[in-house]
PDB file as gemmi writes it, atoms N, CA and C in Angstrom:
CRYST1    1.000    1.000    1.000  90.00  90.00  90.00 P 1                      
ATOM      1  N   MET A   1      17.887   3.568 -13.141  1.00  0.00           N  
ATOM      2  CA  MET A   1      17.883   2.571 -12.085  1.00  0.00           C  
ATOM      3  C   MET A   1      18.648   1.362 -12.613  1.00  0.00           C  
ATOM      4  N   VAL A   2      19.560   0.880 -11.842  1.00  0.00           N  
ATOM      5  CA  VAL A   2      20.359  -0.262 -12.285  1.00  0.00           C  
ATOM      6  C   VAL A   2      19.588  -1.554 -12.076  1.00  0.00           C  
ATOM      7  N   ASP A   3      20.034  -2.592 -12.767  1.00  0.00           N  
ATOM      8  CA  ASP A   3      19.340  -3.879 -12.698  1.00  0.00           C  
ATOM      9  C   ASP A   3      19.199  -4.390 -11.270  1.00  0.00           C  
ATOM     10  N   LYS A   4      20.203  -4.149 -10.441  1.00  0.00           N  
ATOM     11  CA  LYS A   4      20.146  -4.609  -9.049  1.00  0.00           C  
ATOM     12  C   LYS A   4      18.973  -3.959  -8.316  1.00  0.00           C  
ATOM     13  N   GLU A   5      18.739  -2.673  -8.567  1.00  0.00           N  
ATOM     14  CA  GLU A   5      17.630  -1.974  -7.917  1.00  0.00           C  
ATOM     15  C   GLU A   5      16.281  -2.495  -8.405  1.00  0.00           C  
ATOM     16  N   VAL A   6      16.201  -2.857  -9.679  1.00  0.00           N  
ATOM     17  CA  VAL A   6      14.966  -3.432 -10.216  1.00  0.00           C  
ATOM     18  C   VAL A   6      14.689  -4.768  -9.541  1.00  0.00           C  
ATOM     19  N   ILE A   7      15.719  -5.561  -9.351  1.00  0.00           N  
ATOM     20  CA  ILE A   7      15.567  -6.850  -8.665  1.00  0.00           C  
ATOM     21  C   ILE A   7      15.095  -6.630  -7.232  1.00  0.00           C  
ATOM     22  N   VAL A   8      15.663  -5.635  -6.558  1.00  0.00           N  
ATOM     23  CA  VAL A   8      15.248  -5.321  -5.186  1.00  0.00           C  
ATOM     24  C   VAL A   8      13.782  -4.904  -5.169  1.00  0.00           C  
ATOM     25  N   MET A   9      13.358  -4.066  -6.132  1.00  0.00           N  
ATOM     26  CA  MET A   9      11.961  -3.630  -6.194  1.00  0.00           C  
ATOM     27  C   MET A   9      11.039  -4.820  -6.417  1.00  0.00           C  
ATOM     28  N   ARG A  10      11.424  -5.742  -7.290  1.00  0.00           N  
ATOM     29  CA  ARG A  10      10.613  -6.949  -7.507  1.00  0.00           C  
ATOM     30  C   ARG A  10      10.498  -7.756  -6.222  1.00  0.00           C  
ATOM     31  N   ASP A  11      11.604  -7.863  -5.483  1.00  0.00           N  
ATOM     32  CA  ASP A  11      11.577  -8.597  -4.214  1.00  0.00           C  
ATOM     33  C   ASP A  11      10.671  -7.914  -3.196  1.00  0.00           C  
ATOM     34  N   VAL A  12      10.697  -6.583  -3.173  1.00  0.00           N  
ATOM     35  CA  VAL A  12       9.838  -5.828  -2.249  1.00  0.00           C  
ATOM     36  C   VAL A  12       8.373  -6.074  -2.579  1.00  0.00           C  
ATOM     37  N   ILE A  13       8.013  -5.999  -3.859  1.00  0.00           N  
ATOM     38  CA  ILE A  13       6.628  -6.242  -4.273  1.00  0.00           C  
ATOM     39  C   ILE A  13       6.213  -7.665  -3.912  1.00  0.00           C  
ATOM     40  N   LYS A  14       7.087  -8.623  -4.154  1.00  0.00           N  
ATOM     41  CA  LYS A  14       6.788 -10.024  -3.822  1.00  0.00           C  
ATOM     42  C   LYS A  14       6.533 -10.172  -2.323  1.00  0.00           C  
ATOM     43  N   LEU A  15       7.372  -9.543  -1.512  1.00  0.00           N  
ATOM     44  CA  LEU A  15       7.209  -9.604  -0.059  1.00  0.00           C  
ATOM     45  C   LEU A  15       5.913  -8.933   0.380  1.00  0.00           C  
ATOM     46  N   LEU A  16       5.587  -7.781  -0.202  1.00  0.00           N  
ATOM     47  CA  LEU A  16       4.339  -7.092   0.137  1.00  0.00           C  
ATOM     48  C   LEU A  16       3.123  -7.941  -0.218  1.00  0.00           C  
ATOM     49  N   ARG A  17       3.164  -8.581  -1.379  1.00  0.00           N  
ATOM     50  CA  ARG A  17       2.042  -9.441  -1.782  1.00  0.00           C  
ATOM     51  C   ARG A  17       1.884 -10.621  -0.833  1.00  0.00           C  
ATOM     52  N   GLN A  18       2.992 -11.252  -0.474  1.00  0.00           N  
ATOM     53  CA  GLN A  18       2.925 -12.389   0.449  1.00  0.00           C  
ATOM     54  C   GLN A  18       2.385 -11.944   1.801  1.00  0.00           C  
ATOM     55  N   SER A  19       2.842 -10.798   2.270  1.00  0.00           N  
ATOM     56  CA  SER A  19       2.380 -10.283   3.559  1.00  0.00           C  
ATOM     57  C   SER A  19       0.897  -9.971   3.520  1.00  0.00           C  
ATOM     58  N   ALA A  20       0.430  -9.395   2.418  1.00  0.00           N  
ATOM     59  CA  ALA A  20      -0.990  -9.052   2.292  1.00  0.00           C  
ATOM     60  C   ALA A  20      -1.852 -10.306   2.306  1.00  0.00           C  
ATOM     61  N   GLN A  21      -1.392 -11.382   1.683  1.00  0.00           N  
ATOM     62  CA  GLN A  21      -2.159 -12.626   1.636  1.00  0.00           C  
ATOM     63  C   GLN A  21      -2.215 -13.300   2.999  1.00  0.00           C  
ATOM     64  N   GLN A  22      -1.163 -13.163   3.786  1.00  0.00           N  
ATOM     65  CA  GLN A  22      -1.091 -13.826   5.082  1.00  0.00           C  
ATOM     66  C   GLN A  22      -1.595 -12.947   6.215  1.00  0.00           C  
ATOM     67  N   SER A  23      -1.938 -11.721   5.893  1.00  0.00           N  
ATOM     68  CA  SER A  23      -2.316 -10.760   6.918  1.00  0.00           C  
ATOM     69  C   SER A  23      -3.676 -11.085   7.520  1.00  0.00           C  
ATOM     70  N   GLN A  24      -3.778 -10.834   8.810  1.00  0.00           N  
ATOM     71  CA  GLN A  24      -5.063 -10.977   9.488  1.00  0.00           C  
ATOM     72  C   GLN A  24      -5.901  -9.714   9.327  1.00  0.00           C  
ATOM     73  N   PHE A  25      -5.315  -8.684   8.738  1.00  0.00           N  
ATOM     74  CA  PHE A  25      -6.004  -7.418   8.557  1.00  0.00           C  
ATOM     75  C   PHE A  25      -6.654  -7.397   7.185  1.00  0.00           C  
ATOM     76  N   LEU A  26      -7.964  -7.312   7.150  1.00  0.00           N  
ATOM     77  CA  LEU A  26      -8.692  -7.353   5.891  1.00  0.00           C  
ATOM     78  C   LEU A  26      -8.654  -6.028   5.142  1.00  0.00           C  
ATOM     79  N   HIS A  27      -8.376  -4.952   5.840  1.00  0.00           N  
ATOM     80  CA  HIS A  27      -8.482  -3.626   5.232  1.00  0.00           C  
ATOM     81  C   HIS A  27      -7.116  -3.041   4.891  1.00  0.00           C  
ATOM     82  N   VAL A  28      -6.228  -3.875   4.391  1.00  0.00           N  
ATOM     83  CA  VAL A  28      -4.915  -3.419   3.964  1.00  0.00           C  
ATOM     84  C   VAL A  28      -4.907  -3.385   2.442  1.00  0.00           C  
ATOM     85  N   VAL A  29      -4.423  -2.302   1.882  1.00  0.00           N  
ATOM     86  CA  VAL A  29      -4.384  -2.149   0.431  1.00  0.00           C  
ATOM     87  C   VAL A  29      -3.394  -3.150  -0.151  1.00  0.00           C  
ATOM     88  N   GLU A  30      -3.816  -3.802  -1.224  1.00  0.00           N  
ATOM     89  CA  GLU A  30      -2.977  -4.827  -1.841  1.00  0.00           C  
ATOM     90  C   GLU A  30      -2.059  -4.221  -2.901  1.00  0.00           C  
ATOM     91  N   PRO A  31      -0.760  -4.541  -2.839  1.00  0.00           N  
ATOM     92  CA  PRO A  31       0.138  -4.089  -3.906  1.00  0.00           C  
ATOM     93  C   PRO A  31      -0.085  -4.929  -5.157  1.00  0.00           C  
ATOM     94  N   LEU A  32      -0.145  -4.283  -6.311  1.00  0.00           N  
ATOM     95  CA  LEU A  32      -0.420  -4.995  -7.557  1.00  0.00           C  
ATOM     96  C   LEU A  32       0.818  -5.170  -8.426  1.00  0.00           C  
ATOM     97  N   GLY A  33       1.795  -4.312  -8.250  1.00  0.00           N  
ATOM     98  CA  GLY A  33       3.007  -4.403  -9.054  1.00  0.00           C  
ATOM     99  C   GLY A  33       3.790  -3.110  -8.991  1.00  0.00           C  
ATOM    100  N   PHE A  34       4.717  -2.945  -9.934  1.00  0.00           N  
ATOM    101  CA  PHE A  34       5.484  -1.710  -9.991  1.00  0.00           C  
ATOM    102  C   PHE A  34       5.894  -1.446 -11.434  1.00  0.00           C  
ATOM    103  N   PHE A  35       6.304  -0.210 -11.698  1.00  0.00           N  
ATOM    104  CA  PHE A  35       6.828   0.133 -13.019  1.00  0.00           C  
ATOM    105  C   PHE A  35       7.883   1.214 -12.875  1.00  0.00           C  
ATOM    106  N   LEU A  36       8.704   1.364 -13.902  1.00  0.00           N  
ATOM    107  CA  LEU A  36       9.756   2.374 -13.932  1.00  0.00           C  
ATOM    108  C   LEU A  36       9.351   3.489 -14.886  1.00  0.00           C  
ATOM    109  N   ASN A  37       9.823   4.714 -14.618  1.00  0.00           N  
ATOM    110  CA  ASN A  37       9.572   5.801 -15.555  1.00  0.00           C  
ATOM    111  C   ASN A  37      10.446   5.607 -16.796  1.00  0.00           C  
ATOM    112  N   GLU A  38      10.278   6.465 -17.797  1.00  0.00           N  
ATOM    113  CA  GLU A  38      11.001   6.305 -19.064  1.00  0.00           C  
ATOM    114  C   GLU A  38      12.513   6.357 -18.891  1.00  0.00           C  
ATOM    115  N   ASP A  39      12.983   7.189 -17.957  1.00  0.00           N  
ATOM    116  CA  ASP A  39      14.427   7.293 -17.713  1.00  0.00           C  
ATOM    117  C   ASP A  39      14.959   6.144 -16.865  1.00  0.00           C  
ATOM    118  N   LYS A  40      14.052   5.343 -16.361  1.00  0.00           N  
ATOM    119  CA  LYS A  40      14.381   4.196 -15.509  1.00  0.00           C  
ATOM    120  C   LYS A  40      15.198   4.605 -14.283  1.00  0.00           C  
ATOM    121  N   ASP A  41      14.866   5.795 -13.751  1.00  0.00           N  
ATOM    122  CA  ASP A  41      15.546   6.236 -12.541  1.00  0.00           C  
ATOM    123  C   ASP A  41      14.591   6.385 -11.361  1.00  0.00           C  
ATOM    124  N   LYS A  42      13.300   6.093 -11.601  1.00  0.00           N  
ATOM    125  CA  LYS A  42      12.305   6.125 -10.524  1.00  0.00           C  
ATOM    126  C   LYS A  42      11.385   4.925 -10.671  1.00  0.00           C  
ATOM    127  N   ALA A  43      11.047   4.331  -9.536  1.00  0.00           N  
ATOM    128  CA  ALA A  43      10.117   3.198  -9.527  1.00  0.00           C  
ATOM    129  C   ALA A  43       8.843   3.618  -8.804  1.00  0.00           C  
ATOM    130  N   PHE A  44       7.717   3.100  -9.276  1.00  0.00           N  
ATOM    131  CA  PHE A  44       6.420   3.421  -8.695  1.00  0.00           C  
ATOM    132  C   PHE A  44       5.702   2.126  -8.344  1.00  0.00           C  
ATOM    133  N   ILE A  45       5.170   2.052  -7.135  1.00  0.00           N  
ATOM    134  CA  ILE A  45       4.407   0.882  -6.707  1.00  0.00           C  
ATOM    135  C   ILE A  45       2.943   1.113  -7.070  1.00  0.00           C  
ATOM    136  N   VAL A  46       2.322   0.132  -7.694  1.00  0.00           N  
ATOM    137  CA  VAL A  46       0.910   0.201  -8.073  1.00  0.00           C  
ATOM    138  C   VAL A  46       0.106  -0.505  -6.983  1.00  0.00           C  
ATOM    139  N   MET A  47      -0.837   0.230  -6.392  1.00  0.00           N  
ATOM    140  CA  MET A  47      -1.668  -0.319  -5.321  1.00  0.00           C  
ATOM    141  C   MET A  47      -3.117  -0.352  -5.795  1.00  0.00           C  
ATOM    142  N   GLU A  48      -3.927  -1.198  -5.168  1.00  0.00           N  
ATOM    143  CA  GLU A  48      -5.338  -1.241  -5.533  1.00  0.00           C  
ATOM    144  C   GLU A  48      -6.005   0.084  -5.171  1.00  0.00           C  
ATOM    145  N   TYR A  49      -7.054   0.442  -5.894  1.00  0.00           N  
ATOM    146  CA  TYR A  49      -7.781   1.682  -5.657  1.00  0.00           C  
ATOM    147  C   TYR A  49      -8.725   1.516  -4.475  1.00  0.00           C  
ATOM    148  N   CYS A  50      -8.721   2.507  -3.606  1.00  0.00           N  
ATOM    149  CA  CYS A  50      -9.634   2.506  -2.458  1.00  0.00           C  
ATOM    150  C   CYS A  50     -10.496   3.761  -2.529  1.00  0.00           C  
ATOM    151  N   ALA A  51     -11.770   3.571  -2.719  1.00  0.00           N  
ATOM    152  CA  ALA A  51     -12.692   4.702  -2.768  1.00  0.00           C  
ATOM    153  C   ALA A  51     -12.800   5.333  -1.388  1.00  0.00           C  
ATOM    154  N   GLY A  52     -13.050   6.605  -1.351  1.00  0.00           N  
ATOM    155  CA  GLY A  52     -13.279   7.265  -0.074  1.00  0.00           C  
ATOM    156  C   GLY A  52     -12.053   7.948   0.499  1.00  0.00           C  
ATOM    157  N   GLY A  53     -10.955   7.988  -0.222  1.00  0.00           N  
ATOM    158  CA  GLY A  53      -9.779   8.697   0.264  1.00  0.00           C  
ATOM    159  C   GLY A  53      -8.836   7.828   1.065  1.00  0.00           C  
ATOM    160  N   ASP A  54      -7.900   8.493   1.737  1.00  0.00           N  
ATOM    161  CA  ASP A  54      -6.885   7.756   2.483  1.00  0.00           C  
ATOM    162  C   ASP A  54      -7.331   7.483   3.920  1.00  0.00           C  
ATOM    163  N   LEU A  55      -6.535   6.710   4.620  1.00  0.00           N  
ATOM    164  CA  LEU A  55      -6.875   6.294   5.985  1.00  0.00           C  
ATOM    165  C   LEU A  55      -6.990   7.488   6.925  1.00  0.00           C  
ATOM    166  N   ARG A  56      -6.105   8.466   6.764  1.00  0.00           N  
ATOM    167  CA  ARG A  56      -6.143   9.651   7.633  1.00  0.00           C  
ATOM    168  C   ARG A  56      -7.482  10.373   7.477  1.00  0.00           C  
ATOM    169  N   ASN A  57      -7.954  10.566   6.256  1.00  0.00           N  
ATOM    170  CA  ASN A  57      -9.253  11.219   6.038  1.00  0.00           C  
ATOM    171  C   ASN A  57     -10.384  10.394   6.629  1.00  0.00           C  
ATOM    172  N   TYR A  58     -10.307   9.083   6.499  1.00  0.00           N  
ATOM    173  CA  TYR A  58     -11.333   8.195   7.047  1.00  0.00           C  
ATOM    174  C   TYR A  58     -11.425   8.349   8.566  1.00  0.00           C  
ATOM    175  N   ILE A  59     -10.282   8.334   9.227  1.00  0.00           N  
ATOM    176  CA  ILE A  59     -10.259   8.482  10.690  1.00  0.00           C  
ATOM    177  C   ILE A  59     -10.773   9.859  11.090  1.00  0.00           C  
ATOM    178  N   ASN A  60     -10.344  10.891  10.394  1.00  0.00           N  
ATOM    179  CA  ASN A  60     -10.814  12.249  10.706  1.00  0.00           C  
ATOM    180  C   ASN A  60     -12.323  12.369  10.535  1.00  0.00           C  
ATOM    181  N   ASN A  61     -12.871  11.745   9.496  1.00  0.00           N  
ATOM    182  CA  ASN A  61     -14.325  11.769   9.294  1.00  0.00           C  
ATOM    183  C   ASN A  61     -15.049  11.052  10.425  1.00  0.00           C  
ATOM    184  N   LEU A  62     -14.513   9.930  10.881  1.00  0.00           N  
ATOM    185  CA  LEU A  62     -15.126   9.222  12.011  1.00  0.00           C  
ATOM    186  C   LEU A  62     -15.120  10.086  13.261  1.00  0.00           C  
ATOM    187  N   ARG A  63     -14.025  10.774  13.489  1.00  0.00           N  
ATOM    188  CA  ARG A  63     -13.936  11.643  14.669  1.00  0.00           C  
ATOM    189  C   ARG A  63     -14.938  12.789  14.579  1.00  0.00           C  
ATOM    190  N   ARG A  64     -15.108  13.353  13.384  1.00  0.00           N  
ATOM    191  CA  ARG A  64     -16.079  14.439  13.213  1.00  0.00           C  
ATOM    192  C   ARG A  64     -17.492  13.957  13.517  1.00  0.00           C  
ATOM    193  N   MET A  65     -17.762  12.695  13.201  1.00  0.00           N  
ATOM    194  CA  MET A  65     -19.082  12.124  13.477  1.00  0.00           C  
ATOM    195  C   MET A  65     -19.158  11.595  14.906  1.00  0.00           C  
ATOM    196  N   GLU A  66     -18.075  11.814  15.661  1.00  0.00           N  
ATOM    197  CA  GLU A  66     -17.969  11.376  17.047  1.00  0.00           C  
ATOM    198  C   GLU A  66     -18.139   9.870  17.187  1.00  0.00           C  
ATOM    199  N   ALA A  67     -17.623   9.137  16.239  1.00  0.00           N  
ATOM    200  CA  ALA A  67     -17.647   7.673  16.320  1.00  0.00           C  
ATOM    201  C   ALA A  67     -16.601   7.223  17.331  1.00  0.00           C  
ATOM    202  N   ASP A  68     -16.871   6.122  17.970  1.00  0.00           N  
ATOM    203  CA  ASP A  68     -15.944   5.557  18.945  1.00  0.00           C  
ATOM    204  C   ASP A  68     -14.891   4.735  18.201  1.00  0.00           C  
ATOM    205  N   ILE A  69     -13.641   5.187  18.251  1.00  0.00           N  
ATOM    206  CA  ILE A  69     -12.546   4.486  17.581  1.00  0.00           C  
ATOM    207  C   ILE A  69     -11.717   3.792  18.646  1.00  0.00           C  
ATOM    208  N   LYS A  70     -11.614   2.483  18.538  1.00  0.00           N  
ATOM    209  CA  LYS A  70     -10.865   1.711  19.528  1.00  0.00           C  
ATOM    210  C   LYS A  70      -9.608   1.138  18.899  1.00  0.00           C  
ATOM    211  N   ASP A  71      -8.540   1.097  19.685  1.00  0.00           N  
ATOM    212  CA  ASP A  71      -7.326   0.410  19.255  1.00  0.00           C  
ATOM    213  C   ASP A  71      -7.562  -1.077  19.392  1.00  0.00           C  
ATOM    214  N   LYS A  72      -7.215  -1.831  18.361  1.00  0.00           N  
ATOM    215  CA  LYS A  72      -7.377  -3.283  18.406  1.00  0.00           C  
ATOM    216  C   LYS A  72      -6.017  -3.905  18.179  1.00  0.00           C  
ATOM    217  N   VAL A  73      -5.600  -4.733  19.094  1.00  0.00           N  
ATOM    218  CA  VAL A  73      -4.289  -5.367  18.993  1.00  0.00           C  
ATOM    219  C   VAL A  73      -4.452  -6.824  18.700  1.00  0.00           C  
TER     220      VAL A  73                                                      
END                                                                             
């Protein structure tokens, strides 16, 4: 990964962090940072850990329990 791409990744993480802080949504996973693999050709975003699986599994579990899921705008 070239230096320009690393700078872009840092900018993306910075933007995600700012968005998370200003968000009205409390249940959004917070980005913590990023790192490059040893070859420096892949970047990985580090996110906070959320117990209970991903959002899709959470919604599917609610539907199985016949919970009322409403769209909120």
